[in-house]
Structure formats: C-alpha cells, structure tokens
N, C-alpha and C positions, 0 to 999 in steps of 0.2 A: 171086321174088326182096324185093320189093316193099316185100310184107303180110309175109315176117319182119324185114326190118328195121325193122317200122312193130310190128310185136313186140315188137320189140330193143329199140325207143324206150321203148314204156310197159310194158318191163318194167323197164328205168333207171331210168324216173321213178315210177316204186313202191317199187325199191329204196330210192333219196331219197326221198322220202317217209316211209317205215318207219327211218331210220335219222337223218333230223330229228325225230322223231318221241321217235322212242330220247334220241340225244343232249339233247332237250327234258326229260325224262321224271329226263333226270340232273342236268340241272343243279338242276332240281327240286329232287331226293333230296339232291341237295349243298350243297344253300344252309341245307334244315332239320335238314342234319349240324351244318352254323355254327350257327343257332339254335340247336339243341338244346345244342350244347358254347354254348355262352355261356352261353344257361340256366344249366345244369352251374355253370358257373366264379363266375358268382354266386350258386347254390345257394348250396353250399362255402364263399362268403364272406364271405356272414351267419350259414352256420353256424360258422366262427372264430368271427365275429363278435365274435356273442351265449354263447358258448361254448359251442357242441352238438360240431362236430367234435374235443370231447375224445378219449381213447384212453380205455377202462377203466381202466386203470394213472394215468394226470393224474386219471381223477370220486375212483378210491381211495384217490391222495394226497392230497385236495382235503377227502372230505369227511371224514381222518384233521387234516388240518387244522385244519378245521373242530371235529372233538372234539377237539381236544386247544388248543384255545379253550376251551369251553365248559371244560371240567372244572378247567380254572385259571382260572375265572372264580369256577370256587363256590368252590376255596381260600380 
C-alpha cells in the first residue's frame, strides 16, 4: 500500500513537472507571437509611410497622374 502511494506521488510530481514545462513553452510561444505581431505592425506602418502599401489600383492611378503631368508639360 505504501509503495503504491509513493508511486502515485511520483506520478503526480512527474505530471506537475510536465504541466509546468508545457506552460512555460506556451508562455514563450505567446511572447514570440506578440513580438511577431508587433514587428508586422511596424512593417506595415513603414510600408504605408513610404508608399509601398498601396494597392495596384492606387499605383495605376499615381502612374496615370504622373503621365498626365508629363504630357501637359510637353505641350
């Protein structure tokens, strides 16, 4: 009976250690995910700031405007 109790305690200790290890891994993964999200937001903001975040339609309109300016300047 005592040996069985000791084995159960050992099993509980092992389960606690595994749970703690998983918890730490989850916390680290959550931190990395937050870091990636922050980096992504900064990248998107930088792209918008320099104009790289435009849609293809926005680029076409800008090119059209530039062509119109050049053609008006030559006439």
